[in-house]
Backbone as CSV, one residue per row, in Angstrom:
resi,resn,N_x,N_y,N_z,CA_x,CA_y,CA_z,C_x,C_y,C_z
1,MET,1.003,-14.474,-2.178,0.179,-14.637,-0.941,-0.534,-14.992,-0.617
2,SER,-1.030,-15.323,0.364,-1.827,-16.018,0.986,-3.069,-15.326,1.764
3,GLY,-4.279,-15.898,2.110,-5.083,-15.019,2.329,-6.627,-14.826,1.153
4,GLY,-7.668,-13.766,2.207,-8.509,-14.740,0.998,-9.347,-15.344,0.524
5,LYS,-9.176,-16.562,0.985,-9.238,-17.383,-0.038,-11.463,-17.830,0.589
6,ASN,-11.571,-17.850,1.526,-12.466,-17.878,1.565,-14.040,-16.442,1.273
7,THR,-14.250,-15.456,1.189,-14.557,-14.526,0.925,-15.222,-14.354,-0.469
8,LEU,-16.294,-13.563,0.076,-17.018,-13.784,-1.538,-16.287,-12.814,-2.249
9,GLY,-15.043,-12.034,-2.327,-14.342,-11.524,-3.187,-13.244,-12.259,-3.727
10,HIS,-12.783,-14.049,-3.439,-12.379,-14.698,-3.867,-12.992,-15.882,-4.598
11,HIS,-14.960,-15.752,-4.449,-15.275,-16.397,-5.158,-15.512,-15.473,-6.760
12,LEU,-15.388,-14.515,-6.668,-16.063,-13.208,-7.696,-14.631,-13.495,-8.257
13,VAL,-13.375,-13.736,-7.997,-12.368,-13.495,-8.687,-11.287,-15.018,-9.435
14,LYS,-11.950,-15.981,-8.812,-10.950,-17.419,-8.674,-10.922,-17.244,-9.791
15,ASP,-12.221,-17.679,-11.000,-12.072,-18.326,-12.178,-11.910,-16.888,-13.129
16,ALA,-12.265,-15.522,-13.244,-12.261,-14.688,-13.783,-10.775,-14.887,-14.655
17,GLY,-10.102,-14.989,-15.478,-9.454,-15.040,-16.475,-9.055,-13.733,-16.752
18,TRP,-10.126,-13.324,-17.263,-9.886,-11.924,-17.886,-9.394,-10.917,-17.287
19,LEU,-9.725,-11.088,-15.785,-9.375,-10.186,-14.719,-7.387,-9.749,-15.248
20,ASP,-6.952,-11.505,-15.399,-5.179,-11.350,-16.025,-5.666,-10.055,-16.878
21,ALA,-5.911,-10.608,-17.754,-5.828,-9.982,-19.180,-5.490,-8.679,-19.126
22,VAL,-6.747,-7.841,-18.975,-7.131,-6.713,-18.444,-5.753,-6.192,-17.097
23,GLY,-5.664,-6.765,-16.484,-3.960,-6.050,-15.346,-3.037,-6.518,-15.923
24,ASN,-2.745,-7.565,-16.884,-1.601,-7.449,-17.940,-1.404,-6.498,-18.271
25,VAL,-1.846,-5.237,-19.067,-2.445,-4.113,-19.953,-2.307,-3.305,-18.869
26,PHE,-2.590,-3.182,-17.829,-2.817,-2.267,-16.566,-1.169,-2.435,-16.487
27,GLY,-0.639,-3.441,-15.975,0.751,-3.349,-15.251,1.638,-3.377,-16.046
28,ALA,0.991,-3.420,-17.174,2.592,-3.067,-18.226,2.567,-1.065,-18.493
29,ILE,1.531,-0.838,-18.143,1.564,0.295,-18.285,1.555,1.144,-17.401
30,VAL,1.886,0.835,-16.227,2.366,1.031,-14.721,3.682,1.349,-14.707
31,GLY,4.031,-0.020,-15.186,5.787,-0.721,-14.889,6.415,0.309,-15.961
32,ARG,5.588,0.685,-16.885,6.577,1.269,-17.816,6.866,2.215,-17.334
33,VAL,5.876,3.495,-16.881,6.043,4.958,-16.554,6.770,4.870,-15.243
34,TYR,7.000,4.086,-14.389,8.481,3.789,-13.354,9.555,3.517,-13.739
35,LYS,9.529,3.116,-14.450,10.567,2.146,-15.532,11.287,3.536,-16.053
36,ILE,10.659,5.058,-16.199,11.470,6.448,-16.893,11.937,6.806,-15.592
37,PRO,13.420,7.162,-16.215,14.227,7.496,-15.483,13.724,9.332,-14.384
38,GLY,14.167,9.314,-12.785,13.477,10.310,-11.954,11.966,10.127,-11.611
39,THR,11.261,8.656,-11.547,10.484,8.512,-11.617,9.754,7.683,-10.196
40,ARG,11.373,7.261,-9.487,11.495,6.781,-7.812,10.347,7.662,-6.937
41,PRO,11.161,9.337,-6.866,10.447,9.850,-6.171,8.917,9.624,-5.889
42,LEU,8.576,9.624,-6.996,7.138,9.933,-7.581,6.648,8.447,-6.854
43,LYS,7.507,7.173,-7.804,6.480,6.051,-6.635,6.931,6.197,-5.282
44,ASN,7.490,6.319,-4.832,8.026,6.246,-3.443,6.631,7.421,-2.452
45,LEU,6.237,8.425,-3.260,5.145,9.532,-2.833,3.470,8.866,-2.559
46,LEU,3.654,8.778,-4.024,2.263,7.581,-3.661,1.982,6.094,-3.040
47,HIS,3.070,5.674,-2.434,3.143,4.737,-1.999,2.746,5.051,-0.102
48,GLY,3.353,6.192,-0.169,3.367,6.546,1.353,4.874,6.604,1.516
49,THR,5.422,6.026,1.106,6.934,5.722,1.588,7.604,6.944,2.545
50,TRP,7.240,8.097,1.732,8.006,9.296,1.886,6.759,10.330,1.481
51,PRO,6.076,11.018,2.391,6.905,11.701,3.355,6.661,10.809,4.821
52,LEU,5.185,10.674,4.560,4.114,9.707,5.506,4.660,8.929,6.195
53,HIS,5.533,7.807,5.637,5.937,6.660,5.958,4.886,5.556,6.619
54,HIS,3.886,5.926,5.751,2.349,5.264,6.271,1.426,4.407,4.509
55,PRO,0.910,3.602,4.406,0.511,4.012,3.122,-0.598,5.076,2.882
56,PHE,-0.569,5.232,1.404,-0.844,7.061,1.077,-2.474,6.380,0.871
57,HIS,-2.504,5.229,0.180,-3.685,5.250,-0.970,-5.221,5.044,0.281
58,PRO,-4.589,4.217,1.401,-6.217,4.280,2.346,-6.338,5.656,2.362
59,ALA,-5.887,6.579,3.029,-5.928,8.036,3.284,-6.826,8.728,2.243
60,VAL,-6.400,8.547,1.252,-6.687,9.506,0.022,-8.455,8.654,-0.750
61,THR,-8.536,7.744,-0.518,-9.738,6.744,-0.622,-10.742,7.544,0.770
62,ASP,-10.105,7.673,2.251,-11.434,7.990,3.392,-12.138,9.320,2.633
63,LEU,-10.730,10.197,2.401,-11.557,11.488,1.401,-12.467,11.404,0.272
64,THR,-11.899,11.002,-0.841,-12.721,10.087,-1.838,-14.496,9.812,-1.524
65,ILE,-14.564,8.501,-0.898,-15.592,8.079,0.163,-16.506,9.195,0.100
66,GLY,-15.864,9.018,1.779,-16.578,10.330,2.048,-17.063,11.543,1.711
67,GLY,-16.542,12.138,0.214,-16.818,13.299,-0.034,-18.523,12.670,-0.730
68,TYR,-18.604,12.003,-1.780,-19.111,10.900,-2.121,-20.211,11.164,-1.654
69,THR,-20.124,10.461,-0.423,-21.176,9.808,0.383,-21.991,10.937,1.426
70,ALA,-20.927,12.169,1.801,-21.817,13.438,1.408,-22.415,14.007,0.846
71,MET,-22.069,14.247,-0.598,-22.976,14.166,-1.919,-24.472,14.005,-1.594
72,VAL,-24.052,12.613,-2.020,-25.525,11.731,-1.933,-26.753,12.662,-0.776
73,ALA,-26.111,12.678,0.520,-26.961,12.847,2.028,-26.926,13.795,1.506
74,VAL,-26.335,14.982,1.066,-27.064,16.164,0.677,-28.041,16.489,-0.694
75,ASP,-27.639,15.474,-1.329,-29.316,15.063,-2.943,-29.950,14.486,-1.886
76,VAL,-30.022,13.787,-1.562,-31.120,13.052,-0.439,-31.888,14.506,-0.167
77,LEU,-31.058,14.969,1.036,-31.666,16.139,1.122,-32.679,16.997,0.838
78,PHE,-31.987,17.499,-0.061,-32.376,18.489,-1.277,-33.875,17.798,-1.734
79,VAL,-34.081,16.601,-2.131,-35.418,16.102,-2.703,-36.400,15.730,-1.373
80,VAL,-35.554,15.470,-0.344,-36.868,16.169,0.906,-37.230,17.000,1.373
81,THR,-36.710,18.556,1.662,-36.785,19.799,1.906,-36.982,19.875,0.392
82,GLY,-36.288,20.365,-0.840,-36.682,21.264,-2.356,-36.250,22.293,-1.492
83,GLU,-34.919,22.508,-0.714,-34.305,23.631,-0.227,-33.388,23.627,-1.440
84,ARG,-33.245,25.217,-2.557,-32.118,25.145,-3.733,-30.957,25.724,-3.174
85,GLY,-30.678,25.576,-1.987,-29.238,26.138,-1.240,-28.593,24.795,-1.046
86,LEU,-29.195,23.802,-1.667,-28.588,23.040,-0.561,-27.997,21.916,-2.645
87,LEU,-28.162,22.446,-3.216,-27.801,22.391,-4.910,-25.939,23.127,-5.449
88,ARG,-25.803,23.865,-4.996,-24.603,24.205,-4.824,-23.454,23.718,-3.439
89,ALA,-23.899,23.059,-2.969,-23.263,21.793,-1.678,-22.984,21.076,-2.129
90,ALA,-24.553,20.056,-2.972,-23.875,19.366,-4.245,-23.228,18.416,-4.818
91,ASP,-23.262,20.078,-5.371,-22.133,20.384,-6.565,-20.595,20.488,-6.298
92,PHE,-21.051,21.416,-5.747,-19.310,21.713,-4.407,-18.301,19.716,-4.110
93,LEU,-18.916,19.040,-3.894,-18.404,17.903,-2.996,-18.503,17.144,-3.766
94,LEU,-19.242,16.837,-4.974,-18.983,16.086,-6.584,-18.061,16.853,-6.932
95,VAL,-17.075,18.208,-7.098,-16.438,18.349,-7.710,-15.253,18.288,-7.131
96,ALA,-15.406,17.840,-5.713,-14.052,18.380,-4.427,-13.738,16.494,-4.210
97,SER,-14.817,15.794,-4.415,-14.448,14.305,-4.319,-13.867,13.353,-5.316
98,PHE,-14.388,14.141,-6.642,-13.527,13.747,-8.003,-12.469,14.190,-8.008
99,SER,-11.788,14.984,-7.789,-10.427,15.836,-7.354,-9.848,14.492,-6.804
100,THR,-10.121,13.830,-5.848,-9.093,13.244,-4.626,-9.245,11.860,-5.441
101,SER,-10.517,11.885,-6.514,-10.244,10.386,-7.137,-9.697,10.174,-7.919
102,LEU,-8.760,10.993,-8.582,-7.725,10.768,-9.348,-6.578,10.734,-8.539
103,ILE,-6.687,11.255,-8.028,-5.389,10.663,-6.851,-5.185,9.551,-6.554
104,SER,-6.472,9.384,-5.935,-6.471,7.878,-5.253,-6.196,6.989,-6.297
105,VAL,-6.610,7.048,-7.554,-6.368,5.888,-8.995,-5.551,5.898,-8.856
106,VAL,-3.870,7.007,-9.157,-2.927,6.350,-9.092,-1.905,6.018,-8.359
107,SER,-2.709,6.674,-6.837,-1.678,5.787,-5.501,-1.876,4.225,-5.981
108,GLY,-3.620,3.850,-6.192,-4.195,2.370,-5.650,-3.342,1.819,-7.075
109,LEU,-3.119,2.560,-8.267,-2.367,1.455,-9.186,-1.133,1.535,-8.883
110,THR,-0.144,2.343,-8.327,1.349,2.064,-7.591,1.567,1.247,-6.763
111,ASP,0.805,0.861,-6.077,0.175,-0.223,-5.170,-0.394,-1.269,-5.536
112,TRP,-0.624,-1.493,-6.381,-1.785,-2.472,-6.574,-0.514,-3.035,-8.175
113,ASN,0.118,-2.523,-7.970,1.524,-3.377,-9.881,2.332,-3.482,-8.191
114,GLU,2.150,-4.103,-7.104,3.555,-4.827,-6.179,2.712,-6.091,-6.255
115,THR,1.416,-6.715,-6.646,0.839,-7.752,-6.575,0.367,-9.617,-7.100
116,TYR,0.237,-10.314,-7.478,-0.157,-11.402,-8.224,-1.026,-12.131,-7.302
117,GLY,-1.540,-13.714,-8.350,-2.474,-13.752,-8.048,-3.477,-13.354,-8.058
118,ASP,-4.431,-14.232,-6.072,-5.929,-13.551,-6.614,-5.745,-12.030,-5.996
119,GLU,-4.788,-12.098,-4.862,-4.997,-10.544,-4.699,-4.606,-9.466,-5.894
120,ARG,-4.246,-9.960,-7.143,-3.655,-8.636,-8.242,-5.012,-8.844,-8.896
121,ARG,-5.996,-10.088,-8.747,-7.136,-10.610,-9.543,-8.209,-9.428,-8.700
122,THR,-8.401,-9.065,-7.106,-9.286,-8.779,-6.766,-8.800,-6.904,-6.513
123,GLY,-7.432,-6.682,-6.603,-7.660,-4.957,-7.089,-8.100,-4.735,-8.072
124,MET,-8.171,-5.883,-9.406,-8.156,-4.845,-10.532,-9.951,-5.183,-10.537
125,LEU,-10.270,-5.619,-10.171,-11.551,-5.760,-10.000,-12.541,-4.508,-9.265
126,HIS,-11.644,-4.318,-8.745,-12.012,-3.752,-6.962,-11.580,-2.183,-8.029
127,GLY,-10.502,-1.707,-8.622,-10.365,-0.407,-9.599,-10.823,-0.373,-10.593
128,LEU,-11.673,-1.646,-11.554,-12.456,-1.246,-12.792,-14.087,-1.057,-12.046
129,LEU,-14.384,-1.464,-10.414,-15.922,-1.503,-10.146,-15.199,0.436,-10.245
130,MET,-14.107,1.378,-9.738,-14.055,2.409,-9.434,-14.152,3.306,-10.278
131,VAL,-13.841,2.754,-11.277,-13.738,3.499,-12.138,-15.373,3.122,-13.216
132,ALA,-15.559,2.616,-13.204,-17.585,2.651,-13.452,-18.078,3.463,-12.761
133,ALA,-17.592,3.549,-11.279,-18.376,4.507,-10.407,-17.611,6.152,-10.773
134,THR,-16.817,6.452,-10.894,-16.528,7.284,-11.189,-17.193,8.047,-12.505
135,LEU,-16.761,7.221,-12.993,-17.630,7.422,-14.686,-19.100,8.237,-14.398
136,GLY,-19.485,7.354,-13.388,-20.322,7.435,-13.363,-20.839,9.155,-12.248
137,PHE,-20.356,9.115,-11.396,-20.403,11.096,-10.358,-19.750,11.465,-12.240
138,VAL,-19.305,11.705,-13.097,-19.080,12.758,-14.166,-20.314,12.541,-14.932
139,GLY,-20.430,11.673,-15.876,-22.051,11.994,-15.985,-23.303,12.852,-15.124
140,SER,-22.633,12.696,-13.532,-23.919,13.185,-12.727,-23.578,14.250,-13.214
141,LEU,-22.249,14.597,-13.309,-21.682,16.343,-12.532,-22.365,17.058,-14.516
142,ALA,-22.421,16.543,-14.808,-22.278,16.497,-16.626,-24.133,17.053,-16.696
143,LEU,-24.793,16.059,-16.179,-26.425,16.343,-16.153,-26.792,17.927,-14.486
144,ARG,-26.165,18.041,-14.471,-25.834,19.112,-13.493,-25.765,21.233,-13.885
145,VAL,-25.209,20.211,-15.088,-24.143,21.548,-15.358,-25.505,21.995,-16.668
146,GLY,-26.374,21.203,-16.441,-27.904,21.826,-17.414,-28.311,22.256,-17.077
147,GLY,-28.945,22.220,-15.921,-29.704,23.304,-14.604,-31.060,22.951,-14.757
148,THR,-31.683,22.677,-15.502,-32.947,21.657,-15.716,-33.784,20.747,-14.391
149,PRO,-34.996,21.261,-13.940,-35.435,20.475,-13.101,-35.495,18.888,-13.058
150,GLU,-35.766,18.563,-14.637,-35.654,17.395,-14.916,-34.090,16.185,-15.050
151,LEU,-33.238,17.091,-15.452,-32.089,16.911,-15.667,-31.712,16.481,-14.318
152,ARG,-31.267,17.710,-13.251,-31.207,17.935,-11.608,-31.603,15.846,-11.113
153,THR,-32.637,15.994,-11.047,-33.677,14.451,-11.201,-32.779,13.252,-11.420
154,ALA,-32.249,13.651,-12.969,-31.826,12.369,-13.468,-29.877,12.536,-12.741
155,ALA,-29.900,13.568,-12.743,-28.101,13.480,-12.072,-28.090,12.816,-10.509
156,ILE,-28.902,12.934,-10.019,-29.241,12.631,-8.166,-29.099,11.610,-8.839
157,ALA,-30.202,10.205,-9.725,-30.731,9.233,-9.851,-29.214,8.474,-10.737
158,VAL,-28.579,9.071,-10.728,-26.889,8.203,-11.370,-25.499,8.379,-10.782
159,ALA,-25.845,9.712,-9.936,-24.930,9.478,-8.369,-25.624,8.693,-7.633
160,ALA,-26.742,8.248,-7.333,-27.188,7.333,-6.389,-26.484,6.050,-6.490
161,ILE,-26.478,6.110,-8.251,-26.055,4.245,-8.656,-24.477,3.906,-8.872
162,ALA,-24.389,5.541,-8.819,-22.689,5.445,-8.986,-22.083,4.935,-7.555
163,TRP,-22.751,5.879,-6.377,-22.674,5.482,-5.029,-22.538,3.631,-4.574
164,LEU,-23.571,3.346,-4.632,-23.657,1.925,-4.420,-22.640,1.076,-5.426
165,VAL,-22.274,0.888,-7.242,-20.889,0.864,-7.321,-20.154,1.372,-6.321
166,MET,-19.632,2.316,-6.136,-18.180,2.336,-5.305,-18.403,2.118,-3.680
167,LEU,-19.195,1.595,-3.551,-20.133,1.036,-1.645,-19.092,-0.523,-2.306
168,GLY,-19.414,-1.688,-3.327,-19.318,-2.188,-3.918,-17.972,-1.830,-3.883
169,SER,-17.115,-1.661,-4.921,-15.579,-1.693,-4.765,-14.925,-1.453,-3.436
170,SER,-15.514,-0.465,-2.373,-14.749,-0.399,-1.621,-14.927,-1.757,-0.589
171,TYR,-15.768,-2.155,-0.893,-15.622,-3.678,-0.098,-14.956,-4.697,-0.597
172,LEU,-14.350,-4.887,-2.293,-13.098,-5.942,-2.456,-11.880,-4.884,-1.787
173,GLY,-11.675,-3.628,-2.064,-10.989,-2.506,-1.786,-10.352,-3.069,0.420
174,GLY,-11.526,-3.029,0.770,-11.123,-3.853,1.999,-10.758,-5.047,2.207
175,GLU,-10.740,-5.908,1.411,-10.968,-7.066,1.699,-9.319,-7.182,0.741
176,LEU,-8.661,-6.291,0.483,-7.213,-6.315,-0.235,-6.869,-6.439,1.166
177,VAL,-6.841,-5.240,2.285,-5.839,-5.239,3.356,-6.036,-6.380,4.327
178,PHE,-7.802,-7.030,4.857,-8.196,-7.800,5.204,-7.762,-9.010,5.073
179,GLY,-8.104,-9.575,3.909,-8.272,-10.597,4.361,-6.805,-10.916,3.068
180,PHE,-5.790,-10.330,2.177,-4.677,-9.836,1.581,-3.841,-9.690,2.853
181,GLY,-3.868,-9.058,3.207,-3.137,-8.244,4.140,-2.169,-7.164,3.323
182,THR,-2.410,-6.411,2.051,-1.662,-5.577,1.082,-1.309,-4.373,2.323
183,GLN,-0.109,-3.831,1.686,0.325,-2.603,2.348,0.298,-3.160,4.473
184,VAL,0.519,-4.344,4.456,0.244,-4.429,6.226,1.417,-4.614,6.861
185,ASN,1.987,-3.851,7.691,3.756,-3.978,8.361,3.513,-5.329,8.561
186,ARG,4.243,-6.060,7.484,4.279,-7.443,8.853,5.418,-8.166,9.447
187,GLN,6.102,-6.514,9.766,6.848,-6.955,11.330,5.906,-6.173,12.275
188,ALA,4.539,-6.154,12.130,3.744,-6.144,13.082,3.799,-6.786,14.276
189,TRP,3.695,-8.069,13.979,3.213,-8.467,15.140,4.950,-9.693,15.904
190,SER,5.765,-9.298,14.928,7.448,-9.551,16.552,6.962,-9.121,17.106
191,GLU,7.750,-9.440,17.948,7.189,-9.972,19.481,9.625,-9.413,19.876
192,ILE,9.314,-8.655,20.696,10.688,-7.871,20.932,11.029,-7.258,21.978
193,VAL,11.309,-8.015,22.712,11.888,-8.282,24.254,12.760,-6.797,24.695
194,ASP,12.913,-6.991,25.557,14.096,-5.600,26.181,14.816,-7.054,26.922
195,GLY,16.163,-6.173,26.350,18.040,-6.991,27.274,18.299,-7.532,26.053
196,TRP,20.077,-7.430,26.265,20.767,-8.219,25.645,20.414,-9.755,25.511
197,GLN,20.534,-10.329,24.360,20.376,-11.965,24.235,21.558,-12.196,23.073
198,SER,21.724,-13.378,23.157,22.768,-13.857,22.611,22.815,-14.526,21.777
199,LEU,23.549,-14.117,20.166,22.691,-15.534,19.060,24.234,-16.890,18.588
200,ASP,23.512,-17.178,17.812,24.248,-18.140,17.395,25.098,-17.835,16.398
201,VAL,25.763,-16.623,16.150,26.458,-16.294,15.110,28.009,-15.585,15.979
202,GLN,29.309,-16.236,15.710,30.267,-15.470,15.803,30.871,-13.613,15.078
203,ALA,31.248,-13.027,16.217,31.869,-11.867,15.165,33.033,-12.446,14.091
204,LEU,33.788,-12.661,14.499,34.477,-13.141,13.789,34.299,-13.815,12.741
205,SER,33.104,-14.406,12.029,32.380,-14.950,10.823,31.798,-13.927,9.877
206,LEU,31.851,-13.131,9.959,31.303,-11.994,9.883,31.954,-11.191,9.041
207,ARG,31.441,-11.373,7.139,32.269,-10.769,6.797,31.324,-9.477,5.714
208,ASP,32.644,-9.087,5.400,32.267,-7.544,4.854,30.366,-7.540,3.622
209,ARG,30.091,-7.076,4.018,28.215,-6.457,3.087,28.092,-8.248,2.328
210,VAL,28.263,-9.240,3.814,27.771,-10.406,3.280,26.820,-11.268,4.483
211,PRO,25.406,-11.018,4.327,24.200,-10.910,5.111,24.105,-12.894,5.827
212,VAL,24.146,-12.788,6.772,23.784,-13.498,7.725,22.478,-13.764,8.833
213,VAL,21.539,-14.696,7.853,20.670,-14.596,8.756,20.472,-15.648,10.579
214,ALA,19.455,-15.172,11.752,19.692,-15.231,12.865,18.212,-14.939,13.398
215,LYS,17.889,-16.259,14.481,16.669,-16.154,14.849,16.745,-15.329,16.909
216,THR,16.000,-14.731,17.257,15.722,-13.609,17.804,14.989,-15.046,19.053
217,SER,15.279,-14.900,20.370,14.690,-15.893,21.839,12.928,-16.152,21.082
218,GLU,12.543,-15.419,20.309,11.377,-15.006,20.599,11.136,-15.276,18.850
219,GLY,11.857,-15.897,18.161,11.797,-16.416,16.454,11.527,-15.353,15.832
220,VAL,12.370,-13.761,16.340,12.372,-13.036,15.007,13.641,-13.046,14.084
221,ASP,13.759,-12.967,12.831,14.295,-13.768,12.047,15.338,-11.710,11.704
222,LEU,17.024,-11.738,12.170,17.289,-11.183,11.951,18.191,-10.571,10.796
223,PHE,18.153,-10.031,10.101,19.136,-9.563,9.246,20.654,-9.190,9.519
224,ILE,21.555,-9.677,9.691,23.057,-9.565,10.057,24.123,-8.925,9.479
225,ALA,24.645,-7.944,8.878,26.065,-7.336,8.160,26.953,-6.566,8.533
226,THR,28.116,-6.692,8.232,28.758,-6.134,8.744,29.245,-4.468,7.423
227,LEU,29.373,-3.758,8.067,29.290,-2.275,6.729,30.809,-1.447,7.480
228,ASP,31.933,-1.774,6.602,32.975,-1.158,6.406,33.659,-1.170,8.284
229,GLY,33.313,-2.877,8.920,33.924,-3.222,9.885,32.831,-2.969,10.849
230,GLN,32.042,-2.331,10.859,30.752,-2.307,12.004,29.720,-3.087,11.283
231,ILE,29.369,-3.888,12.735,28.167,-4.280,12.490,26.978,-4.259,12.680
232,TYR,25.979,-4.479,11.919,23.838,-4.030,12.515,23.426,-5.044,12.036
233,VAL,22.223,-4.881,12.130,21.034,-5.657,12.398,19.913,-4.988,12.869
234,ILE,18.897,-5.844,11.925,17.534,-5.040,11.603,16.402,-6.368,10.858
235,GLY,15.715,-5.951,11.321,14.781,-7.167,10.560,14.705,-8.023,9.193
236,ASN,14.924,-9.360,8.998,15.327,-9.903,7.585,13.898,-10.116,6.627
237,THR,12.667,-9.848,7.677,11.281,-9.930,6.162,11.322,-8.951,6.170
238,CYS,10.238,-8.530,5.100,10.066,-6.884,4.200,8.788,-6.521,5.075
239,THR,8.666,-5.595,5.175,7.579,-4.618,5.656,6.636,-5.067,4.978
240,HIS,6.602,-5.076,3.608,5.961,-5.205,2.669,5.373,-6.084,2.190
241,ALA,5.852,-7.044,1.720,4.991,-8.353,1.529,5.619,-9.558,2.339
242,GLY,6.812,-9.569,3.262,7.285,-10.253,4.084,8.755,-10.837,2.915
243,GLY,9.221,-10.653,1.527,10.120,-11.208,1.239,11.507,-11.127,2.287
244,PRO,12.560,-12.106,2.100,13.901,-12.226,2.401,14.872,-11.208,2.313
245,LEU,15.003,-10.092,2.779,16.289,-9.658,2.387,17.490,-9.843,2.548
246,ASN,17.665,-10.837,3.494,19.232,-11.486,3.119,19.277,-12.059,1.317
247,GLU,18.350,-12.280,0.473,18.469,-12.488,-0.883,18.154,-11.227,-1.646
248,GLY,17.953,-10.421,-1.242,18.266,-9.088,-2.149,19.333,-9.162,-2.483
249,ARG,19.904,-7.013,-2.687,21.274,-6.965,-3.364,21.412,-5.609,-2.573
250,TRP,22.358,-5.634,-2.822,23.417,-4.429,-1.966,22.575,-2.915,-3.325
251,VAL,21.995,-1.961,-2.405,22.107,-0.742,-3.058,22.598,1.164,-2.432
252,GLY,22.827,1.550,-4.065,22.617,2.434,-3.026,23.689,3.231,-3.042
253,ALA,24.184,5.427,-3.088,25.690,5.639,-3.119,26.643,5.284,-2.419
254,ASP,26.536,4.502,-1.071,27.499,3.759,-0.550,27.356,2.325,-0.224
255,GLN,26.355,1.990,-0.927,25.877,0.155,-0.973,25.481,0.327,0.789
256,CYS,24.576,0.932,0.983,24.411,0.624,2.981,22.984,0.262,2.736
257,GLU,22.361,0.101,1.759,20.925,-0.039,1.649,20.843,-1.840,0.925
258,ILE,20.417,-2.145,1.616,19.769,-3.697,1.222,17.955,-3.584,-0.024
259,GLU,18.245,-4.453,-0.959,16.807,-4.501,-1.817,16.226,-5.431,-2.106
260,CYS,14.556,-5.273,-1.680,13.880,-6.986,-1.329,14.182,-7.795,-2.431
261,PRO,14.243,-8.702,-3.048,14.756,-9.412,-3.717,12.869,-9.130,-4.811
262,TRP,11.917,-9.332,-3.502,10.612,-9.828,-3.961,10.012,-8.086,-4.967
263,HIS,9.807,-7.293,-4.564,9.557,-6.008,-5.040,10.083,-4.968,-5.026
264,ALA,11.468,-4.377,-4.267,12.775,-3.751,-4.221,12.321,-2.932,-4.067
265,SER,11.598,-2.920,-2.694,11.606,-2.160,-1.412,13.144,-1.728,-0.737
266,ARG,13.608,-0.728,-0.342,14.593,0.214,-0.333,14.732,0.356,1.801
267,PHE,15.958,-0.420,2.271,16.193,-0.655,3.458,17.673,0.011,4.415
268,ARG,17.462,1.230,5.298,18.773,1.579,4.900,19.188,0.095,6.272
269,VAL,20.497,-0.223,5.900,20.860,-0.971,6.692,21.198,-1.079,8.019
270,LYS,21.796,0.555,8.632,22.348,1.366,9.431,21.038,1.346,10.821
271,ASP,19.605,1.461,10.611,18.677,2.317,10.738,16.968,1.603,11.085
272,GLY,17.523,0.933,10.108,16.493,0.684,9.089,15.567,0.380,8.869
273,GLY,15.813,2.261,8.463,14.540,3.103,7.800,14.414,2.590,6.461
274,VAL,13.317,3.224,5.976,13.153,2.410,4.108,13.575,3.879,3.242
275,ASN,13.298,3.183,2.288,14.394,4.483,1.573,13.702,4.339,0.126
276,GLY,12.917,3.223,-0.007,12.277,3.373,-1.243,10.893,2.314,-1.178
277,GLY,9.922,2.756,-2.661,8.368,1.415,-2.048,8.327,0.423,-2.805
278,PRO,7.766,0.110,-2.938,6.639,-0.687,-1.671,6.045,-0.392,-0.438
279,ALA,7.461,-0.964,0.241,7.247,-0.437,1.633,7.168,1.026,2.260
280,THR,6.450,0.776,3.324,5.942,2.359,3.818,6.708,1.817,5.560
281,PHE,6.667,0.906,6.015,7.176,0.901,7.260,8.770,0.262,7.509
282,ALA,9.394,1.096,8.532,10.668,0.700,8.052,11.153,-0.898,9.058
283,GLU,12.074,-1.179,9.444,12.681,-2.409,9.666,12.423,-2.242,10.791
284,PRO,12.335,-3.280,12.253,13.164,-2.848,13.809,14.754,-3.408,14.233
285,ALA,14.891,-2.201,14.375,16.211,-2.667,14.629,17.217,-2.875,15.759
286,TRP,18.205,-3.279,15.857,19.241,-4.050,17.030,20.513,-3.259,17.746
287,GLU,20.749,-2.887,18.900,22.126,-2.413,18.913,22.624,-4.185,19.408
288,SER,23.905,-4.433,18.659,24.831,-5.079,19.013,26.287,-5.306,19.764
289,ARG,27.079,-6.155,20.670,27.390,-6.369,20.851,28.638,-7.005,21.188
290,VAL,29.606,-7.746,21.067,30.779,-8.926,21.144,30.711,-9.247,22.543
291,SER,29.931,-10.402,22.474,30.526,-10.989,23.738,31.388,-11.739,24.183
292,ALA,32.563,-11.890,25.064,33.854,-12.421,25.600,34.050,-13.906,24.799
293,SER,33.254,-14.464,24.642,33.273,-15.679,24.057,33.442,-15.758,22.095
294,GLY,32.860,-14.322,21.884,33.067,-14.023,20.332,31.579,-14.042,19.757
295,ALA,30.688,-14.484,20.900,29.509,-14.350,20.695,28.663,-13.155,20.504
296,LEU,27.613,-13.184,19.132,27.137,-11.726,18.441,26.065,-11.549,19.945
297,GLU,25.861,-10.417,20.549,24.651,-10.165,21.513,24.048,-9.345,20.498
298,VAL,22.441,-9.054,21.109,21.730,-8.339,19.966,21.121,-7.480,21.342
299,ARG,20.629,-6.758,21.504,19.319,-5.838,22.377,18.494,-4.742,20.851
300,SER,17.111,-4.962,21.277,16.336,-4.143,20.415,17.302,-2.148,21.370
301,ARG,16.686,-1.997,19.830,16.743,-0.091,19.843,15.149,1.167,20.060
302,ALA,14.317,-0.748,20.042,13.267,0.264,20.652,13.315,0.232,22.521
């Protein structure tokens, strides 16, 4: 995947071969977990494919980062005011943020395992920094349990350092989205106009479950296929990472879903809905009809 070539994150990872070695270990673990029968629903949940139909990881990281930031702010307020009532509030925020961070870790690993190259290295460095920050917050929590003023001072200092590490990791997490386009909807910029338009496809030439690719007048690639005599048209570019759906395989109990050849996202050909991650966004779908000359005409369902 292209992107992120002139950023700080790219310069940090471009020659960091050790990240590949570490990534291979984590990738093998995550891959084996999701090969266990019955884990696909969990994978879809952690991607955000279902029920959110939106990437899940960014949402839960907002809770984690916001919670830790609020905790540091309360710690600072305690140092300034000496108000002891703030101690319990800071401790509560620390525990709550740590709880959401565990969900953030597993959802992040689930998304990350569908990346490669510099994108994968950047994600690995992002994850390792978050692990380091999390260990710092756990250490701060352990010191807070001691209860003495000296330990509380040390706990606040450790938490502040962990928070700074977390901010550095968050920068790399943002680069994954805005630099590499990780988990960004690949159909978001497709220009789709209203009204019927004719395609250079003859309806009689279509064969059952043999996809044909054609372009709309705006240049959008279409996936066209007949299923049991009915013609269906959806976008051909996988919304997850841009894979060509026409090169995928038919899956599902009724063989009416197409699986992306790149990362195995699954889409319902009848309406474009996404049935399996890592994709979270549906494919655009079109109505179809056959003209008097036999040419296929389409119109956006939107």
